Structures are given as C-alpha cells and as structure tokens.
DRENGUVO-265470 format. One record per atom (N, C-alpha, C): y, x, z. Coordinates in steps of 0.001 Angstrom, whole numbers, plus 500000, padded with zeros to 6 digits. Example, Ala and Ser with C-alpha at 12.3 -4.5 7.8 and 13.67 -1.06 7.14 Angstrom:
! DRENGUVO-265470
494310513190507800
495500512300507800
496700513200507800
497750512850507080
498940513670507140
500030512900507870
//
This chain:
! DRENGUVO-265470
182117766075229612
180717766341229693
180268766466231113
181164766299232116
180737766569233477
181442765679234477
180908765606235640
181528764807236678
182237765694237685
181492766584238382
182129767460239366
181150768525239798
181656769626240335
180773770655240874
180138770156242174
178826770394242281
178161770217243568
177585771577243920
178043772172245042
177666773531245450
177926774513244324
179019774288243631
179458775251242648
178986775022241251
178150774046240979
177797773730239605
178497772453239224
178522772174237937
179373771099237496
178560769908237071
179027768743237515
178495767522236913
179537767042235917
179096766646234761
180033766220233739
179578764904233154
180541764041232893
180122762822232226
180955762608230986
180316762506229853
181006762205228610
180124761239227852
180523760009227775
179744759051227013
180200759142225569
179274759386224682
179597759474223272
179328758114222656
180398757453222263
180284756090221796
179516756055220483
178639755072220386
177840754913219200
176524755656219292
176509756794220028
175283757567220161
174467757128221353
175142756596222357
174429756087223509
173867757140224421
174439758401224369
173906759420225260
175012760015226086
174626760595227214
175576761118228192
175296762592228409
176337763410228471
176191764835228692
176587765174230110
175833766043230748
176132766423232125
175999767916232297
176931768532233038
176722769902233497
175828769825234717
174848770693234750
173791770540235722
174224770890237132
173625770235238128
173768770712239496
173098772064239631
173323772724240757
172837774087240915
171334774169240746
170611773221241288
169167773384241282
168482772033241337
167622771784240370
166792770584240394
165618770850239480
164434770902240025
163269771249239224
162116770316239542
161227770181238581
160011769422238844
158867770033238046
157699769946238604
156491770375237911
155619769145237762
155108768922236576
154317767717236347
153010768085235673
152191767080235471
150941767296234770
151141767563233300
152326767284232789
152629767635231418
152781766447230506
153692766583229579
153887765622228498
153971766417227206
153615765849226073
153632766600224819
155020767151224499
155045768338223923
156315768972223560
157044768184222475
158330768422222347
159137767880221252
159511769028220330
159431768783219047
159733769822218070
161248770006217914
161650771173217482
163039771432217100
163390770520215929
164563769903216006
164954768917214996
166258769346214325
166281769343213000
167501769524212199
168352770703212674
167800771907212730
168602773047213174
169729773355212191
170874773787212736
172024774146211901
172035775629211555
171082776366212058
170996777793211815
170281778471212965
170180779779212869
169440780543213868
170167781850214167
169918782374215364
170366783700215765
169133784453216258
169027785709215897
167903786582216282
166586786195215633
166628785339214635
165426784955213893
165861784291212593
164971784296211606
165233783578210357
164782782131210436
164082781788211505
163595780432211682
162436780417212662
162280779308213355
161200779200214329
160926777729214601
159677777401214877
159307776063215335
158437776209216569
158391775152217358
157511775163218523
156062774980218092
155861774136217083
154509773855216626
153740775091216208
154413776061215584
153724777270215138
153280778156216301
153854777915217488
153542778738218662
152512778099219585
152351776774219497
151400776082220361
149984776601220087
149256776855221148
147927777439221030
147938778952220992
149129779537220910
149262780996220862
150118781531222011
151163780794222366
152155781293223307
152428780270224415
152974780779225509
153680779952226490
155147779975226064
155786778815226035
157119778702225433
158111778196226471
159171778953226684
160270778516227538
161409778058226633
161751776785226703
162849776209225916
164064776078226816
165152776724226425
166350776773227264
167528776166226526
168095775075227058
169303774481226495
170521775174227098
171406775640226231
172566776409226673
173734776171225734
174920776635226185
176072776781225311
176859777977225834
177369778826224964
177740780170225407
178988780248226265
179879779251226215
181081779316227057
180871778698228435
179657778280228743
179333777640230023
179014778701231067
179795778781232145
179561779797233173
178219779582233858
177786778342234004
176483778076234613
175362778657233767
175485778542232442
174502779145231545
174571780665231627
175773781212231616
175935782667231624
175270783309232833
175326782621233969
174737783210235175
173211783217235133
172604782456234217
171143782496234083
170679783578233119
171573784119232287
171154785041231230
170450786302231743
170905786929232828
170175788120233292
168708787835233621
168433786661234147
167057786288234464
166250786065233188
166869785376232235
166186785134230962
165843786452230273
166794787377230258
166555788673229631
165436789435230329
165428789383231663
164390790083232423
163011789503232128
162926788178232066
161638787543231769
161172787884230357
162106787849229410
161720788129228026
161222789557227886
161917790483228513
161529791891228420
160144792125229015
159852791498230144
158568791741230818
157406790999230178
157646789774229723
156519788912229365
156362788648227866
157272789110227023
157165788795225594
155892789368224973
155413790498225488
154173791074224963
152935790543225674
153150789640226630
152022789029227346
151805787578226923
152587787124225934
152361785783225416
153466784788225691
154624785255226192
155751784349226419
156709784400225238
157135783249224774
158250783156223828
159351782319224457
160566782799224372
161729782032224812
162473781563223581
162837780291223554
163644779733222471
164886779110223093
166033779652222786
167283779073223251
167763778001222287
168073776840222820
168631775743222010
170125775692222317
170934776233221416
172377776326221647
173044775041221158
173328774164222113
173947772869221818
175413772939222245
176365772943221310
177751773298221626
178504772200222365
179377772656223261
180301771728223905
181583771582223097
182077772696222556
183325772711221807
183055773091220356
183977772725219471
183785772966218039
183609774441217726
184314775331218424
184191776757218109
182803777299218419
182036776584219237
180674777019219552
179667776606218476
180140775920217448
179281775609216307
179247776747215287
180175777688215407
180308778766214430
179275779850214735
178395780101213781
177293781024214032
177779782414214441
178830782908213796
179318784249214126
179827784318215559
180431783239216044
180874783207217445
179682783260218396
178654782484218068
177456782454218913
176779783816218901
176632784393217706
175982785706217591
176714786755218411
178044786809218287
178818787821219009
178706787633220517
178793786377220958
178718786104222396
177357786494222957
176290786085222292
174956786351222816
174587787827222700
175100788508221688
174929789963221620
175559790622222850
176741790101223233
177424790645224400
176640790460225684
175827789420225747
174994789182226924
173624789853226804
173386790555225722
172126791267225544
170945790377225242
171186789201224688
170106788249224429
169443788582223097
168120788773223135
167372789169221949
166362788127221498
166115787119222309
165132786106221936
165744785107220949
164915784344220242
165411783443219190
166316782340219750
167363782053219010
168316781002219356
168412780029218186
168322778749218485
168461777689217495
169835777049217659
170577776929216570
171867776246216619
171625774742216477
171918774020217535
171668772573217615
173002771835217500
173751772137216435
175126771632216313
175219770118216266
174169769450215809
174182767989215691
173514767295216880
173146768074217900
172515767530219105
171162766867218814
170546767219217711
169305766544217337
168156766924218269
168014768206218586
166952768611219505
167277768180220929
168549768256221294
169011767745222605
168557766303222791
168761765474221778
168373764060221892
166858763899221889
166164764738221131
164697764647221108
164114764869222495
164749765741223268
164294766010224638
164950765066225657
165810764181225188
166554763278226070
167259764080227169
167797765197226769
168450766095227714
169856765608228041
170361766002229219
171709765650229641
172430766818230309
171842768011230270
172382769081231112
172472770425230391
173477771205230773
173542772650230516
173570773359231871
172772774354232119
171561774714231387
170372773857231829
169341773858231014
168090773184231369
166933773934230727
165871774121231487
164731774887231036
163457774066231114
162741774034230009
161414773421229943
160408774527229630
159231774465230258
158171775402229901
156998774610229329
156528775075228171
155434774431227441
154197775333227532
153077774766227949
151871775576228148
151138775839226836
150039776565226920
149266776955225742
148748775742224976
148627774601225648
148113773383225029
149219772538224368
150481772941224534
151574772201223926
152161771124224812
151926771220226121
152459770235227059
153626770826227852
154651770013228059
155759770388228928
155279770226230360
155171771328231093
154606771287232445
155603771732233503
156800772088233090
157826772517234048
159183772162233484
160059771688234368
161379771194233957
162368771579235050
163321772434234714
164310772861235705
165722772620235184
166533771963236000
167919771648235664
168837772580236437
169747773231235734
170787774010236378
170374775417236727
171163776049237598
170899777402238048
169867777381239184
169479778595239611
168618778705240778
167139778563240460
166322778598241532
164850778490241460
164256779561240547
164848780755240540
164391781798239630
162999782304239992
162741782473241280
161416782927241691
160365781885241344
160674780631241615
159746779541241294
159447779506239796
160483779650238989
160307779591237542
159462780753237048
159731781962237554
158964783118237095
157501783023237530
157269782519238716
155881782360239158
155141781348238278
155851780320237815
155240779365236898
154925780033235572
155823780884235092
155549781633233861
154275782456234025
154152783156235145
152960783974235385
151697783127235412
151777781992236079
150611781084236156
150176780637234768
151151780274233937
150825779765232603
150357780879231672
150867782084231865
150373783212231074
148937783556231453
148592783418232732
147208783641233157
146275782601232541
146741781339232505
145947780284231871
145770780577230386
146853781007229736
146783781350228312
145746782443228078
145800783488228893
144860784596228727
143419784126228863
143193783224229812
141839782701230010
141386781897228791
142271781047228275
141928780207227120
141620781070225904
142403782144225709
142238782984224528
141259784134224742
140721784226225960
139772785289226248
140405786656226315
141664786693226742
142381787957226850
142463788396228307
142769789656228511
142916790197229852
144305789888230389
144395789483231650
145691789269232304
146262790638232648
147474790911232135
148053792248232336
149199792256233337
149603791111233852
150722791070234796
150349791732236114
151309792444236689
151078793082237982
151417792162239151
151881790964238854
152228789998239895
153619790165240455
154286791257240095
155658791449240545
156627790583239771
157814790381240349
158819789526239724
159849790384239005
159994790158237704
160920790942236894
162355790760237351
162678789587237861
164058789271238222
164364789509239694
163453790165240419
163633790303241865
164836791148242240
165254792052241350
166382792920241678
167735792355241317
167767791177240701
169031790567240299
169630789829241482
170891790093241752
171571789439242870
172060788066242424
171543787030243068
171943785671242720
173340785386243258
174180784817242415
175563784543242781
175630783295243646
176259783418244813
176486782243245666
177659781447245098
177494780153244986
178490779313244338
179016778286245329
180318778220245433
180921777190246281
182250776772245674
182362775534245320
183598775028244735
183747773559245058
184961773185245394
185262771769245601
186191771242244517
186544772089243568
187382771655242457
186511771333241250
186824770262240551
185980769836239433
186301770601238157
185344770636237253
185650771159235918
186737770276235314
187721770905234724
188944770215234324
189248770501232859
189438769453232080
189656769569230638
191122769372230274
191523770079229219
192907770025228749
193086769036227600
192060768806226818
192172767937225648
192273766473226008
192878765701225114
193127764283225386
191842763479225530
190721763988224998
189465763257225100
188911763181226502
189321764147227393
188738764194228725
189712764699229787
190998764509229608
191968765109230543
192313764184231701
191286763726232417
191483762786233511
192248763386234681
192292764722234794
193009765353235912
194409765820235522
194857765478234339
196192765833233862
197216765021234665
198100765721235399
198910765035236414
200353764768236008
200933765554235120
202360765387234845
202655765072233387
201692764489232689
201892764063231310
201063762826231014
201028762451229768
200279761258229356
198826761628229089
197930761018229828
196501761264229654
195974760494228445
194964761076227804
194273760374226737
195090760188225480
196225760880225371
197119760717224227
197256762055223513
196950762075222215
197129763283221420
198567763355220920
199081764588220816
200435764786220315
201215765758221177
202447766006220792
203279766982221500
203935766364222727
203942767141223799
204609766733225036
205362767936225601
206573767677226082
207352768697226776
207356768337228250
206904769279229096
206555768936230462
207226769862231459
207434769332232670
208027770092233774
207061770034234952
206767771181235544
205887771231236703
206671770835237946
206202769846238722
206934769407239915
206829770429241042
207666770273242052
207633771170243207
206419770913244092
206010769644244175
204879769270245021
203641769093244154
202553769759244539
201331769746243740
200211769013244461
199533768137243752
198358767441244275
197143768345244045
196244768487245026
195046769303244804
194208768786243644
193578769705242937
192659769379241848
193317768549240755
194549768890240451
195295768220239396
195865769275238465
195854768986237179
196324769918236156
197791769633235827
198608770683235917
200025770587235571
200330771573234453
201038771083233443
201491771925232338
203012771969232327
203561773112231980
204997773251231843
205346773790230471
206464773325229905
206883773761228584
206383772828227497
206315773336226265
205938772521225100
204468772715224769
203755771598224644
202322771621224367
201984770609223279
201044770982222433
200472770063221445
199061769751221913
198857768548222398
197580768170223008
196716767460221973
195554768044221733
194586767466220808
193336767058221579
192358766483220878
191229765874221579
190462766889222423
190211768089221899
189411769074222629
190238770045223450
191502770221223127
192284771299223735
193763770932223801
194493771741224562
195956771700224561
196435773052224044
197377773040223105
197855774260222468
199319774500222807
199630775736223179
201028776055223476
201848775936222198
202947775206222297
203792774936221127
205106775698221167
205316776506222202
206530777301222327
206199778704222777
207222779518222949
207030780912223323
206754781091224813
207011780079225604
206799780198227045
206239778889227578
205075778963228195
204440777767228750
203745778149230045
203483777135230887
202866777373232184
201677776441232389
200708776947233142
199592776143233627
199527776350235130
199542775249235882
199553775336237339
198466774416237891
197746774897238909
196625774116239452
196384774551240892
196333773592241780
195993773851243179
194500773594243345
193750774668243526
192294774561243471
191650775008244776
190383774661244925
189583775096246064
188269775649245526
188142776991245549
186965777657245008
187108779147245261
186155779908244788
186249781358244855
186736781951243552
186145781483242446
186430782053241130
187040780999240207
187819781495239246
188453780624238254
188149781171236866
187696780289235978
187397780651234593
188189779732233666
188593780280232522
189355779518231540
188681779668230185
188389778540229533
187871778554228167
189070778425227238
189253779419226366
190463779454225548
190224780256224275
191195780168223355
191173780948222120
192579781008221545
192780781922220603
194047782020219890
193794782711218562
194556782346217545
194375782979216240
194866784423216232
195786784739217121
196301786098217280
196405786397218770
196363787655219184
196398787964220610
197671787454221286
197500786791222416
198627786293223219
198351786650224674
199364787148225357
199223787522226759
199460786325227675
198668786281228750
198870785309229823
198979786083231127
200087785894231837
200256786506233152
199607785611234192
198864786234235112
198074785486236087
198661785673237484
198974784540238118
199532784545239474
198643783698240382
198597784096241658
197914783302242675
198804783223243907
199034782000244351
199875781742245528
201248782394245382
201792782310244161
203140782779243895
203290784262243669
202166785011243661
202230786469243484
201305786884242342
201599788022241699
200636788540240721
199250788647241344
198230788335240578
196883788156241131
196339789413241808
196748790587241362
196381791832242052
194892792063242142
194414792361243361
193013792738243555
192054791581243321
192573790367243225
191710789206243008
191605788842241523
192015789749240663
191915789518239226
190463789452238786
190168788526237871
188854788494237248
188702789648236276
187483789841235778
187201791039234988
187893791059233631
188418789916233155
189156789906231889
190649790160232079
191091790311233325
192508790495233631
192770791972233930
193742792559233248
194113793958233432
195589794019233798
195892794602234955
197282794701235429
197969793336235446
197213792332235880
197777790995236026
197910790207234741
197365790727233637
197523790068232329
196166789960231646
195914788798231041
194746788635230181
195248788399228767
194581789016227798
194927788826226393
193897787880225790
194369786724225352
193481785698224800
193488785792223283
192305785867222715
192142785772221262
190784785176220928
189712785831221348
188371785341221056
188139783959221658
187296783179220989
186944781843221468
185834781969222493
186186781923223784
185185782163224818
185719781786226188
184879782026227191
185258781842228588
185859783143229115
187042783042229739
187725784189230310
187643784124231836
187293785259232453
187177785339233905
188527785745234472
189198784774235115
190616784929235457
190860785366236896
190167784759237846
190392785035239269
189041785156239959
188936786151240839
187704786340241600
188077786696243043
188103785690243902
188424785894245308
187201786377246078
187452787037247202
186337787515248017
185561786356248624
186275785320249047
185645784140249634
186309782891249067
185592781775249018
186200780538248538
187333780085249462
188308779424248882
189421778905249659
190354778111248767
191428777613249349
192403776832248588
193566777726248188
193904777691246909
194967778522246360
195700777758245265
196865778263244908
197598777752243754
197592778838242684
197043778501241526
197089779445240416
198224779068239484
198747780054238826
199753779841237787
199491780818236659
199400780288235448
199268781109234256
200546780947233434
201183782056233115
202381782053232278
202011782581230901
202056781691229924
201604782005228570
202781782529227767
202608783699227173
203717784393226534
203733784240225015
203352783097224521
203410782892223084
202813781563222682
203153781132221473
202611779893220927
201222780141220345
200476779059220204
199202779132219508
197986779367220371
198131779410221699
196968779532222574
196385778142222802
195096778009222514
194411776734222728
193538776852223972
193802776008224947
193045776044226198
192191774764226281
190935774960226620
189951773873226578
189592773351227970
189328774262228901
188803773796230200
188947774878231242
189109774425232485
188925775250233677
187531774996234217
186851776055234644
185682775877235496
185883776748236737
185263776329237824
185449777005239099
184092777366239682
184083778412240493
182832778834241094
183059779458242458
//
C-alpha cells in the first residue's frame, strides 16, 4: 500500500488487480483548498462504531462535515487522533460533525470489535463507518491514509488534506466554515477564535527506512528468503546486513498478508535509519518478543509497549517497539519466544 517514507510519512503502492486502484500511505503534508465539488455519499457500509448509522446527505444543510479516511493500525493516522478529538470536543455543539471512514489495510481491521476496542483506546467518540469493501474509498477516488475532506453547509467539498500536519490550517478552515454555517442558518457565531489543538505537541518525523511488509503479497524488502512466495521457509540471518532489508531467522510460515512464526524460537533483524520503530502484529495467545538494538537489550530506548526489554504480543494492533531520542542508523533484533505470532509490517518514524 505504500512506496516509502518522505519526512517520516509513508508512501505505499499496492495495485489491486481487477479493481484498477492504487493505495498510498500519505506524505506528511499536502493540502488544497478549492471552490468546492459536490460531496460523495457513504457507500455500502459494513457497519458502524459510535453510531447506529449515518449518511452525509442527512447532514448537508445542517452541519459542516469533516470526512476522515483512516485505519487503526496506521501510525500516521494515530498521530492525527489527538487533533481530531480536540476539534470534535470544541466544535461538535457549534455545527461540526466528524465522520471517520475506516478503510482497513489488513484483514483483522475488518473486525468491528477490533476497531471498536482500538478507537475506544484512542478516546474517539465521533461516528465511524466501516468501509471494509473500499466502496466509499473508491467513491472519493482516495489513495491515502490519512486523508481529510471538509464539506461545507451547502454540501461541497471545499478542503482536502493528505497526511499529517497542517493542523492549524485545518482548524482555521473549520472555524471559517462554521461561521458561514451560522450566517446561513441565522445563528450566532460562538467560537472564541482560539485553536483547540494549540496545546498538542506535533511529533517531528524523520525516517529514511521504508514501510516494510512481511507477507508474500508485498515483501519486496525480504532479503534472505523467497519473495512473493507463500509457504514455510527455514531461514538463517547472515553476518552482513544490507540497510533497509528484512531478515528472518528460524522457521516461518509466510502468507499473503503476514509471516507467522512456525517454531519456538525465531528472529527478526533489520538495519534501519529512523527514530522510532513500530510493528503491526497479532497472536492467538500471548507470546513474548525480546527487543534488542545494536546487539544490546533495548533499555532506555524501549517503546511504550516494551517492559523490561520484552513486548507481549496478542492483540491485533500496532506495537511501539523502539523510541530513540534522535533519528539514526541502528540494527534491531526481535527474538520471538513462541510459535503463532503473525507479523504484518514495520513502520518507522
């Protein structure tokens, strides 16, 4: 779904044969404001979170609508959530509605209970539409996670932002459109002009390592095994490592979306250049992974999911594995202490 990180965000390319569409992880910042084009309705929803149902058409003429395309295991999406929550809290009673379009990257993100639990953890209270069939994604001709469209009181898309960043610009546009709404409806403008998200510290992103997939459908950076081939492989990690290449050690069962540990002891090794390391993974039962950096236990550079150098993988989600003070080149090693761990992707920040 992506090509490479630019300034810490990911570009992804996945051509879906027969569908004729391409998926991309968004660059950090790309926005445009236009005179507006008519909105597109939600199409063929697979379910809802935080609502029993919602359409854009029922809100046109009443609300300003922010449509946000997301998927919950995407770190780029996760970093936008505090801003979304702040905007919803401040402006929901002033005429703003936010609708999240959850378009999954991985099969486990199609499960409503997984989406509900993840978004509850992020404190998200606005309506979420499950777009499991990519129907609304295609209606908007979208190619990115995350992406935000704002629809004015007249039902026109007047703002389009790709990726992270531009939070002040986006909030000021919300305020402008809420003022227009109030004028059209003959209501009083109640905003104080302050920015709800002004106190949120924006994360600086710098990475030269690309998002890297484990499954045979997209494992172009797999260095010591057969790429694009599903099935079991027994692998040995070489002494010399190429930067930005994925190395697996031990027994693995590689499927289209993920690689699954097939023995009691397996290794993941990667020479990366970034500040932070994230792993998308799951397991049917808890399995420990020991985390090493540059040949030593990760120590003070452990991500928030790592305790005493160990992360326990079970839930289907993104795990925060390494958090360095500054970006740089390092060698990570994960030692998996059991069979049945399915690993989907590395992302870096």
